[in-house]
N, C-alpha and C positions, 0 to 999 in steps of 0.2 A: 596912899593907904599905909597904915601901920604894917599890915600883913597881906601877902598875896599867896595864893595856892594854885598850883597847876597839877592836876591829877589825870594821867593817861591822855595827854593832849599832844605832846611833842612828837610822838611816834606817827602821828597822822599828818605831819608836815615834812616838806623836803628839808634837807640839811640847811640850806640858805634861810628858809623861813623859820627853822628852829632857832637859829642864832638871833634873828630879829625878834622872835617871840620872847626869848630869854632876856634880851636887851630891854624890851618894853616892860617886861615884868619887873626887872630890877629898877628901871627908871621910875616907876610909879610906887615903889616900895620904900618905906622909911626904915623899918626895923627888921622884919623877918619875911623871907621868901621860902616857900616849900615847893619842891618839884618832885613829883612821883612819876616814874616812867619805866616801862619795860626796857631792859637794856641788855646788850651783849649778844655774842654769837650763839650761845646755847639757847637763849630765849628766842632768837630769830629762827633758829633751826626748828624749835618746837612749833612756832607759829606757822612755818612752812608746812610741817606735817599736819597740823590741825586744819590749815587751809585746804589741803588735799582731801582730808577726811570729810570736811564740811561739804566740799564740792561733790564728793562721791555719794555721801548720804542724802543730800538734798537736791542734787543735780543743778545747783546754782552756786554763786559765789557769796561770800560774806564781806560786806564793804569794809568792816574794821580789820579783819584778818588780811584782806587784800592790801589795804593801806600799810599795814605793818610790813608785809612782804615787799611791796613795791617801793616804799620809801626806805626800807631797812630800819632796824631799831638803832637808836643812838647808843654810843659806847660811853662808859663812865668818863673816860678821858675827854671825849668831845664835849660833854656837858660841863666838866670842870674848866676846860679851856674857854668855852663860851661865857661861863659865869665870870671867870677871871678877866677876860677881855672886856666884857660889858662893864664890870665894876670899875676897871681902870678908866674906861672912856667917860664914865659918869663921875669919876673922882670919889668913889666910895671905897671904903675898906671893909672887906667881908671875911668872916670866918665861915668856912664850909665844912660840914660834916656829911657823910653819906652812910646809909645803912641798907643792907639787902632785905628784901621782902618777898615772901612766899616761895617756898621750895618748889623747884621745877616739877618734881615727881607728884607732889600734892596738886599742883595746878593742872598737870596733865590728867589726873583722875577727875578733877572737877570739870575740866573742859570736855573730856570724852563723855561724861555723863550729860552734859549740856547738848552735845552734838549727837543726837539720837532720834530715831523715829519712834522709839518705844515711849508711849505715853506714861507708862508706869515708871520707867527710869527717869524721864524728864520730871515727873511729879516728885519723885524722890529727890532730884536735884533741887527743885524749887522749895520744897518743904523740909526735906531732911538735911541736906548739906547747908542750906542757908541758916538753919538753926545752929550749925556748928561754927558760924562766922566768928564768934568771940574766941574760939579756940585756934583760929588761924594765926594769931599772934605768936603761937608756939611753933609755927612752921617756917621760921626765918633762919634756916640753917642750910648748910651745904650750898649747892648751886641754886640760886634764886632767880625768879622771873623779873622782878621789879627792883628798882633802887630808889630810895628816898634821899633827896638832897635837901639839907637844911642850911639855909644861908642867912647868917645873922650879920647885920650891919653895925659897925661901930658908930656911936653917936658923933655927930658932927658939931663942932663948936661954932 
């Protein structure tokens, strides 16, 4: 494939499976690979707090938050090392850029509005906040929840 994209997938895999997933993604990609993943200790701490809140509000667990907490979120360095190691094994030369996405405070507000028993607040989340999605691109400052990795491969002769 010319391009491959992985968005919010790697955090649901164990560390060993993450490396294999990155390798496979790079193996099948000719030009451009994009990985978007929640990353870092601060994001992991927020997910633990949200997991507890979800359990308290709904008296049950949330599969996705549970996987984030149980597997731990990847770190920037882990992704970069896995990409570099995979590219070397595949004999590919890659240029890697990474960018932060979605301020933790903004995400915390969005998630706490989602984790509610209030139908009015939840409706506001669905209809109100989602209308603001285009504005979220201006929320990539300070400590952020996600990181985007853009991996461009050099043309092989």
